[in-house]
VEXMAR-932131 format. One line per 4 residues: for each residue x, y, z of N, C-alpha, C. Coordinates in Angstrom, 2 decimals, decimal comma. Atoms other than C-alpha are relative to their C-alpha. Layout:
X:Y:Z:X:Y:Z:X:Y:Z ~ ...
! end
This chain:
-0,15:-0,46:-1,38:71,74:26,55:-4,72:-0,94:1,19:0,25 ~ 0,88:-1,09:-0,37:69,34:28,89:-2,90:0,55:0,68:1,26 ~ -0,44:-0,70:-1,19:69,82:31,45:-0,15:-0,41:-0,75:1,28 ~ 0,34:0,78:-1,19:67,82:29,41:2,42:0,87:-1,24:0,18
-0,87:1,17:-0,08:69,92:26,35:1,59:1,38:0,40:0,50 ~ -1,30:-0,50:-0,45:73,10:28,38:2,07:-0,04:0,27:1,50 ~ 0,12:-0,31:-1,43:71,87:29,58:5,46:-0,12:-1,29:0,82 ~ 0,14:1,27:-0,71:70,91:26,04:6,47:1,36:-0,68:0,16
-1,32:0,61:-0,07:74,42:24,79:5,67:0,95:0,78:0,91 ~ -0,86:-0,83:-0,86:76,00:27,70:7,57:-0,36:-0,14:1,47 ~ 0,52:-0,01:-1,37:73,88:27,22:10,70:0,77:-0,88:0,98 ~ -0,72:0,82:-0,99:75,80:24,30:12,31:1,27:0,64:0,54
-1,20:-0,70:-0,47:78,85:26,57:12,58:-0,34:1,25:0,79 ~ 0,41:-1,18:-0,73:76,81:29,28:14,27:-0,01:1,26:-0,84 ~ 0,03:-1,15:0,91:76,86:31,53:11,20:-1,41:0,18:-0,55 ~ 1,29:-0,26:0,62:73,83:33,20:9,67:0,14:1,05:-1,08
-0,03:-0,98:1,08:73,05:35,28:6,60:-0,46:1,35:0,55 ~ 0,33:-1,34:-0,52:73,18:38,91:7,72:-0,59:0,89:-1,09 ~ 0,54:-0,78:1,10:72,23:40,19:4,28:0,55:-0,50:-1,32 ~ -0,44:0,39:1,35:72,56:39,65:0,55:-0,53:1,02:-0,99
0,46:-0,92:1,05:72,24:41,72:-2,60:0,57:-0,41:-1,34 ~ -0,49:0,21:1,37:72,71:41,66:-6,34:0,81:1,23:-0,40 ~ -0,80:-1,15:0,44:75,63:43,92:-7,33:-0,50:0,50:-1,36 ~ 0,43:-0,53:1,30:74,75:46,25:-10,22:0,91:-0,51:-1,12
-0,78:0,55:1,12:75,94:45,18:-13,68:1,39:0,62:-0,13 ~ -1,32:-0,63:0,17:78,79:47,71:-13,70:0,99:-0,41:1,08 ~ -0,89:0,48:-1,05:80,20:46,07:-10,54:0,24:-1,50:-0,11 ~ -0,09:1,44:0,17:80,16:42,55:-11,95:1,15:-0,42:-0,91
-1,11:0,35:0,87:83,48:42,54:-13,73:0,60:-1,35:0,37 ~ -0,50:1,29:-0,43:84,34:39,47:-11,69:-1,02:-1,11:-0,22 ~ 1,01:1,00:0,30:81,17:37,69:-12,79:-0,92:-0,34:1,15 ~ 0,82:0,31:-1,16:79,56:37,74:-9,36:-1,35:0,70:-0,10
1,37:-0,54:0,12:75,78:38,20:-9,46:-0,73:0,08:1,34 ~ 0,61:-0,05:-1,33:74,92:37,61:-5,78:1,11:0,01:1,05 ~ -0,97:-0,07:-1,09:76,88:38,59:-2,68:-0,75:-0,21:1,31 ~ 0,65:0,38:-1,26:75,98:37,08:0,70:0,96:0,24:1,15
-0,82:-0,27:-1,18:77,33:38,34:4,03:-0,37:-0,98:1,12 ~ 0,19:0,95:-1,09:77,78:35,76:6,80:0,53:0,60:1,30 ~ -0,39:-0,56:-1,27:77,89:36,84:10,43:-0,09:-1,00:1,13 ~ 0,00:0,85:-1,19:78,35:35,37:13,89:-1,36:0,06:0,68
1,27:0,10:-0,70:75,06:34,17:15,35:0,19:-0,43:1,44 ~ -0,05:0,33:-1,42:74,21:33,05:18,87:0,83:-1,24:0,29 ~ -0,74:1,24:-0,22:75,84:29,63:18,45:1,44:0,06:-0,48 ~ -1,35:-0,09:0,56:79,03:30,91:16,86:1,07:-0,11:1,08
-1,03:-0,02:-1,03:80,93:31,50:20,09:0,29:-1,39:0,57 ~ -0,34:1,35:-0,49:80,55:27,99:21,60:0,59:-0,90:-1,08 ~ -0,56:0,79:1,07:81,30:26,48:18,20:1,48:0,34:-0,21 ~ -1,39:-0,44:0,16:84,47:28,56:17,84:0,86:-0,46:1,18
-0,78:0,40:-1,18:85,56:27,77:21,43:0,37:-1,48:-0,03 ~ -0,29:1,43:0,09:85,42:24,06:20,63:0,97:-0,33:-1,13 ~ -0,85:0,23:1,16:87,61:24,51:17,55:1,49:0,05:0,36 ~ -1,44:0,05:-0,26:91,35:23,91:17,34:0,62:1,39:-0,04
-0,57:-1,36:0,12:92,02:27,54:16,34:-0,08:0,75:1,33 ~ 0,17:-0,70:-1,28:90,73:28,76:19,71:1,07:-0,42:1,01 ~ -0,89:0,56:-1,01:93,17:26,54:21,62:1,46:-0,07:-0,42 ~ -1,37:0,29:0,46:96,32:26,47:19,46:1,02:1,07:0,33
-0,94:-1,03:-0,44:97,83:29,71:20,74:0,59:0,85:-1,10 ~ -0,52:-0,79:1,11:98,52:31,14:17,29:-0,85:1,28:-0,18 ~ 0,72:-1,27:0,16:97,51:34,69:16,27:-1,28:-0,15:-0,83 ~ 1,22:-0,15:0,81:94,11:35,65:14,84:-0,84:-1,28:-0,06
0,73:1,27:0,03:92,21:32,53:15,89:-1,37:0,08:-0,65 ~ 1,34:-0,08:0,57:88,75:33,78:14,92:0,04:0,21:-1,51 ~ -0,14:-0,18:1,45:89,88:34,96:11,49:0,38:-1,31:-0,67 ~ -0,41:1,28:0,58:91,56:31,62:10,86:-1,14:-1,01:0,01
1,17:0,88:-0,06:88,48:29,71:12,03:-1,02:0,39:-1,07 ~ 0,97:-0,47:1,00:86,25:31,87:9,82:0,41:-0,43:-1,40 ~ -0,47:0,37:1,34:88,39:31,20:6,77:-0,13:-1,50:-0,24 ~ 0,13:1,45:0,16:88,40:27,46:7,38:-1,46:-0,39:-0,20
1,41:0,41:0,03:84,66:27,19:8,01:-0,71:0,56:-1,23 ~ 0,68:-0,60:1,15:83,46:29,63:5,36:0,61:-0,49:-1,31 ~ -0,63:0,56:1,19:86,01:28,31:2,87:-0,59:-1,34:-0,36 ~ 0,62:1,30:0,26:84,56:24,82:3,27:-1,44:0,16:-0,47
1,37:-0,26:0,42:81,05:26,21:2,95:-0,05:0,48:-1,45 ~ -0,05:-0,50:1,38:82,02:28,03:-0,26:0,13:-1,15:-1,00 ~ -0,14:1,17:0,87:83,09:24,72:-1,78:-1,33:-0,74:-0,10 ~ 1,29:0,70:-0,01:79,77:23,15:-0,75:-1,03:0,66:-0,90
1,08:-0,71:0,70:77,62:25,85:-2,31:0,44:0,52:-1,37 ~ -0,47:-0,45:1,30:79,78:26,59:-5,35:0,19:1,50:-0,10 ~ -0,20:-1,45:-0,03:80,77:30,13:-4,37:1,47:0,31:0,26 ~ -1,31:-0,49:-0,42:83,91:32,19:-3,87:-0,16:0,63:1,39
0,05:-0,56:-1,35:84,79:33,44:-0,38:0,95:1,20:0,12 ~ -0,76:-1,23:-0,21:86,06:36,87:0,71:-0,09:0,33:1,49 ~ -0,04:-0,25:-1,44:87,07:38,06:4,21:0,40:1,45:0,30 ~ -0,36:-1,38:-0,37:87,27:41,47:5,96:1,47:0,16:0,35
-1,40:-0,09:-0,41:90,78:40,66:7,18:0,98:-0,07:-1,15 ~ -0,89:0,12:1,15:92,19:40,15:3,68:0,32:1,39:-0,55 ~ -0,41:-1,28:0,54:94,18:43,14:2,53:1,30:0,46:0,62 ~ 0,64:-0,87:0,99:95,30:45,67:1,80:0,26:-0,48:-1,43
1,21:-0,79:-0,21:93,48:46,38:-0,37:-1,10:-0,84:0,65 ~ 1,07:0,69:-0,70:90,46:45,51:1,78:-1,30:0,11:-0,80 ~ 1,29:-0,01:0,68:87,11:44,56:0,32:-0,95:0,97:0,72 ~ 0,87:-1,04:-0,57:84,37:47,21:0,88:-1,18:-0,58:0,78
1,05:0,69:-0,74:82,43:45,27:3,51:-1,07:0,95:0,54 ~ 1,00:-0,95:-0,52:80,75:48,37:4,96:-0,98:0,38:-1,11 ~ 0,88:-0,32:1,14:79,41:49,37:1,54:-0,89:-1,19:-0,34 ~ 0,80:1,19:0,28:78,31:45,80:0,92:-1,12:-0,17:1,02
1,00:0,16:-1,05:76,53:45,66:4,25:-1,17:0,96:-0,21 ~ 1,06:-1,00:0,20:74,61:48,87:3,57:-0,81:-0,32:-1,25 ~ 0,71:0,35:1,24:73,71:47,61:0,09:-0,99:-1,14:0,18 ~ 0,93:1,10:-0,22:71,93:44,58:1,56:-1,37:0,50:0,47
1,26:-0,52:-0,52:69,24:46,82:3,06:-0,35:-0,49:1,39 ~ 0,24:0,49:-1,36:69,58:45,13:6,45:0,92:0,66:1,02 ~ -0,89:-0,78:-0,86:72,29:47,40:7,86:-0,33:1,48:-0,19 ~ 0,31:-1,43:0,04:71,79:51,07:8,72:1,01:0,75:0,87
-0,83:-0,82:-0,87:73,67:53,95:10,30:-0,78:0,31:1,27 ~ 0,64:-0,31:-1,27:72,85:54,26:13,99:0,27:1,47:0,37 ~ -0,27:-1,39:-0,41:72,72:57,66:15,78:1,42:0,23:0,46 ~ -1,39:-0,16:-0,44:76,26:56,99:17,04:0,98:0,00:-1,17
-0,88:0,11:1,16:77,63:56,57:13,53:0,39:-1,43:-0,32 ~ -0,26:1,41:0,26:78,16:52,82:13,92:-1,14:-0,60:-0,81 ~ 1,07:0,71:0,69:76,25:50,41:11,72:-0,84:-0,77:1,01 ~ 0,91:0,82:-0,78:73,22:48,71:13,21:-0,69:-0,97:-0,95
0,63:1,04:0,82:71,67:45,47:11,91:-1,42:-0,24:0,49 ~ 1,42:0,12:-0,38:67,96:44,72:11,86:-0,26:-1,06:1,06 ~ 0,23:1,01:-1,03:68,31:41,59:14,04:1,12:-0,13:1,01 ~ -1,14:0,07:-0,92:71,79:41,83:15,62:0,24:1,30:0,73
-0,23:-1,30:-0,63:71,59:45,49:16,57:1,41:0,47:-0,26 ~ -1,38:-0,48:0,12:75,07:46,87:17,25:1,02:-1,12:0,21 ~ -0,90:1,14:-0,20:76,50:43,38:17,91:0,33:-0,64:-1,35 ~ -0,29:0,45:1,36:77,76:43,05:14,36:1,39:-0,64:-0,06
-1,28:0,66:0,24:80,47:40,53:13,54:-0,10:-0,73:-1,34 ~ 0,02:0,60:1,33:80,68:39,91:9,79:1,27:-0,84:-0,15 ~ -1,14:0,89:0,05:82,92:36,89:9,35:0,50:-0,24:-1,42 ~ -0,44:0,19:1,38:83,03:36,72:5,55:-1,15:0,17:-0,97
1,01:-0,14:1,05:81,19:36,90:2,26:0,14:-1,15:-0,99 ~ 0,03:0,96:1,10:80,16:34,39:-0,38:-0,48:0,72:-1,24 ~ 0,43:-0,60:1,26:79,92:35,48:-3,99:-0,34:-1,10:-0,99 ~ 0,52:0,98:0,94:77,88:33,53:-6,52:-0,03:0,58:-1,41
0,11:-0,45:1,39:78,01:33,72:-10,30:-1,43:-0,07:-0,50 ~ 1,42:0,06:0,35:74,27:33,00:-10,35:-0,78:1,02:0,82 ~ 0,84:-0,98:-0,68:71,48:35,36:-9,33:-0,99:-0,74:0,89 ~ 0,87:0,68:-0,94:69,94:33,85:-6,20:-1,24:0,84:0,28
1,22:-0,70:-0,40:66,37:34,72:-5,26:0,20:0,55:1,41 ~ -0,15:-0,65:-1,29:66,40:37,21:-2,38:-1,35:0,41:0,55 ~ 1,22:-0,47:-0,65:63,75:38,23:0,12:-0,27:1,43:-0,45 ~ 0,31:-1,33:0,53:62,00:41,22:-1,43:-0,58:0,94:1,05
0,57:-0,87:-1,04:60,54:42,53:1,86:1,09:0,90:0,57 ~ -0,99:-0,97:-0,47:62,29:45,65:3,11:0,17:-0,08:1,51 ~ -0,27:-0,03:-1,44:63,98:45,55:6,51:-0,15:1,43:0,51 ~ 0,17:-1,32:-0,61:63,35:48,41:8,90:1,19:0,36:0,87
-1,05:-0,49:-0,88:65,96:50,51:10,61:-0,54:0,00:1,43 ~ 0,54:0,06:-1,35:65,44:49,62:14,28:0,12:1,31:0,77 ~ -0,18:-1,28:-0,69:66,66:53,06:15,32:-1,19:0,93:-0,22 ~ 1,13:-0,88:0,30:63,60:54,66:13,70:-1,12:-0,13:1,03
1,05:0,21:-0,99:61,33:53,17:16,37:0,55:-0,09:1,42 ~ -0,63:0,00:-1,32:63,78:53,39:19,28:-0,16:1,39:0,60 ~ 0,35:-1,33:-0,52:62,33:56,27:21,29:1,11:0,58:0,86 ~ -0,98:-0,53:-0,96:64,96:56,59:24,03:1,40:0,13:-0,59
-1,33:0,01:0,61:68,04:55,87:21,85:1,11:0,08:1,05 ~ -0,99:-0,03:-1,08:70,22:54,98:24,86:1,44:-0,03:-0,48 ~ -1,37:0,08:0,52:73,26:54,41:22,62:0,67:1,36:-0,08 ~ -0,57:-1,34:0,23:73,70:58,16:22,13:0,79:0,50:1,21
-0,65:-0,52:-1,20:74,69:58,83:25,74:0,70:-1,08:0,82 ~ -0,53:1,12:-0,79:76,07:55,42:26,80:1,51:0,01:0,15 ~ -1,47:0,05:-0,07:79,78:55,96:26,08:0,48:0,90:1,14 ~ -0,45:-0,78:-1,15:81,47:57,10:29,33:0,89:1,18:-0,35
-0,91:-1,09:0,38:83,97:59,29:27,46:-0,46:0,69:-1,28 ~ 0,52:-0,65:1,20:81,80:60,33:24,52:0,76:-0,31:-1,26 ~ -0,79:0,35:1,20:84,03:58,51:22,03:-0,91:-0,30:-1,18 ~ 0,99:0,29:1,04:80,94:57,39:20,10:-1,15:0,98:0,13
1,04:-1,03:-0,03:78,54:60,16:19,22:-0,41:0,33:-1,42 ~ 0,46:-0,40:1,32:76,41:61,24:16,32:0,53:1,35:-0,43 ~ -0,47:-1,35:0,32:78,05:64,67:16,49:1,43:0,05:-0,50 ~ -1,38:0,02:0,48:81,58:63,58:15,58:0,40:-1,42:-0,36
-0,50:1,33:0,38:83,61:60,71:14,17:0,46:-0,77:1,23 ~ -0,40:0,87:-1,10:84,51:57,77:16,38:1,40:0,38:0,47 ~ -1,28:-0,40:-0,57:87,32:58,91:18,70:0,69:-1,24:0,56 ~ -0,64:1,25:-0,39:89,38:55,73:18,79:1,04:0,21:1,10
-0,98:-0,17:-1,07:92,28:57,15:20,89:-0,63:0,19:1,38 ~ 0,67:-0,19:-1,29:89,91:58,31:23,66:-0,61:-1,31:0,48 ~ 0,59:1,29:-0,35:88,14:54,95:23,57:1,06:-0,93:0,57 ~ -1,04:0,91:-0,46:91,35:52,96:23,91:0,65:0,48:1,30
-0,56:-0,53:-1,24:92,69:55,27:26,62:-0,91:-0,34:1,18 ~ 0,95:0,34:-1,06:89,52:54,67:28,65:0,08:-1,48:0,36 ~ -0,08:1,44:-0,25:89,91:50,91:28,28:1,20:-0,36:0,87 ~ -1,17:0,23:-0,84:93,27:51,21:30,08:-0,24:0,39:1,46
0,29:-0,44:-1,37:91,61:52,65:33,20:-0,77:-1,07:0,75 ~ 0,77:0,94:-0,82:89,98:50,82:36,11:-1,47:0,02:-0,41 ~ 1,41:-0,12:0,39:86,57:52,15:35,05:-0,26:-0,69:-1,34 ~ 0,16:0,57:1,32:87,15:50,87:31,53:-0,04:-1,52:-0,03
0,00:1,46:-0,01:87,36:47,26:32,66:-1,39:-0,59:-0,20 ~ 1,35:0,48:0,28:83,59:46,97:32,49:-0,19:-0,22:-1,50 ~ 0,08:0,15:1,46:83,82:47,54:28,74:0,88:-1,16:-0,47 ~ -0,91:1,07:0,42:86,78:45,18:28,45:-0,58:-1,38:0,30
0,47:1,31:-0,43:85,06:42,36:30,32:-1,39:-0,35:-0,53 ~ 1,39:0,26:0,40:81,47:42,76:29,11:-0,36:0,54:-1,37 ~ 0,28:-0,57:1,31:81,72:44,65:25,83:-0,31:1,48:0,06 ~ 0,26:-1,43:0,13:81,27:48,20:24,62:-1,38:0,36:0,57
1,26:-0,39:-0,62:78,59:49,95:26,69:-1,01:0,51:-1,01 ~ 0,91:-0,50:1,03:77,14:51,62:23,60:-0,70:-1,16:-0,69 ~ 0,60:1,16:0,66:76,59:48,28:21,89:-0,96:-0,74:0,94 ~ 0,78:0,79:-0,95:75,20:46,69:25,06:-1,36:0,61:0,33
1,28:-0,61:-0,38:72,42:49,22:25,66:-1,01:0,00:-1,14 ~ 0,92:0,05:1,13:70,92:48,87:22,17:-1,06:-1,07:0,27 ~ 1,04:1,00:-0,27:67,53:47,13:22,65:0,07:-1,21:-0,93 ~ -0,11:1,13:0,92:68,09:44,99:19,55:1,20:-0,85:0,37
-1,18:0,75:-0,45:71,56:44,02:20,78:-0,33:-0,85:1,22 ~ 0,38:0,74:-1,20:70,08:42,99:24,13:-0,78:-1,25:-0,38 ~ 0,79:1,15:0,45:67,59:40,72:22,36:0,86:-1,02:-0,73 ~ -0,89:0,91:0,72:70,41:39,24:20,25:0,78:-0,89:0,95
-0,52:0,82:-1,10:71,96:38,03:23,52:1,38:-0,58:-0,29 ~ -1,38:0,46:0,18:75,67:37,87:22,73:0,62:-0,26:1,37 ~ -0,67:0,34:-1,26:77,73:36,19:25,47:1,05:1,05:0,34 ~ -1,03:-0,97:-0,40:79,85:38,68:27,48:1,41:-0,48:-0,32
-1,32:0,55:0,29:82,81:36,36:26,97:0,39:0,25:-1,45 ~ -0,28:-0,28:1,40:82,52:36,81:23,22:0,33:1,47:-0,20 ~ -0,28:-1,44:0,10:82,36:40,59:23,57:1,37:0,32:0,57 ~ -1,31:-0,24:-0,59:85,42:40,49:25,84:1,11:-0,42:-0,96
-0,97:0,45:1,00:87,29:38,54:23,16:0,20:1,07:-1,07 ~ -0,09:-1,03:1,03:86,48:41,19:20,55:0,66:1,28:0,55 ~ -0,59:-1,21:-0,59:87,42:44,02:22,94:1,51:-0,15:0,14 ~ -1,44:0,24:-0,12:90,82:42,46:23,60:0,68:0,10:-1,35
-0,58:-0,09:1,35:91,43:42,10:19,86:0,02:1,45:-0,47 ~ 0,07:-1,40:0,41:90,31:45,70:19,28:1,09:0,82:0,69 ~ -0,97:-0,78:-0,76:92,56:47,09:22,01:1,41:-0,30:-0,46 ~ -1,30:0,33:0,55:95,53:45,18:20,62:1,09:-0,18:1,04
! end
């Protein structure tokens, strides 16, 4: 199995390889030599909407869909599967993402991806006992060449800022207001103004789904 083959098999479900890395030897007590992060691509939302999990009315439809789809993919490629929703204890997905070299810290403190921008939705990970060949070219932090950095001032209540930790209570309180419905219906304003996020072209309906899940 190769990384391009894994990505090809994931593509029909709208998933793509957001990054991969070889864990250091001291982190391989489980025998895993390659870890691959799978995320929601442009076709993920329409694929998920056509699935039974979206329509069955049971809780956590996207998590359940991800486990079904990625679990089947894991069997195909001979890997184990791990999910951000499994826990506690929860797997260190943020550390894994940063270790791939394709995720970076944005000026707001959120992670930014080289091709998805701030529209990050990691759906699961595949772990291989073999050492897959990885792309050796280094990804660039898109924030380094973003002159205006609109994300820094986009949050209406300053909940996301490089000067302090993410203020979740202020964010959720704003979402309960009339003004906050723009974020609820179209997605977080900070994520939406990122130039890389704009190019990634996530459907507002998908962002609204995530905002509703976040608000709880």
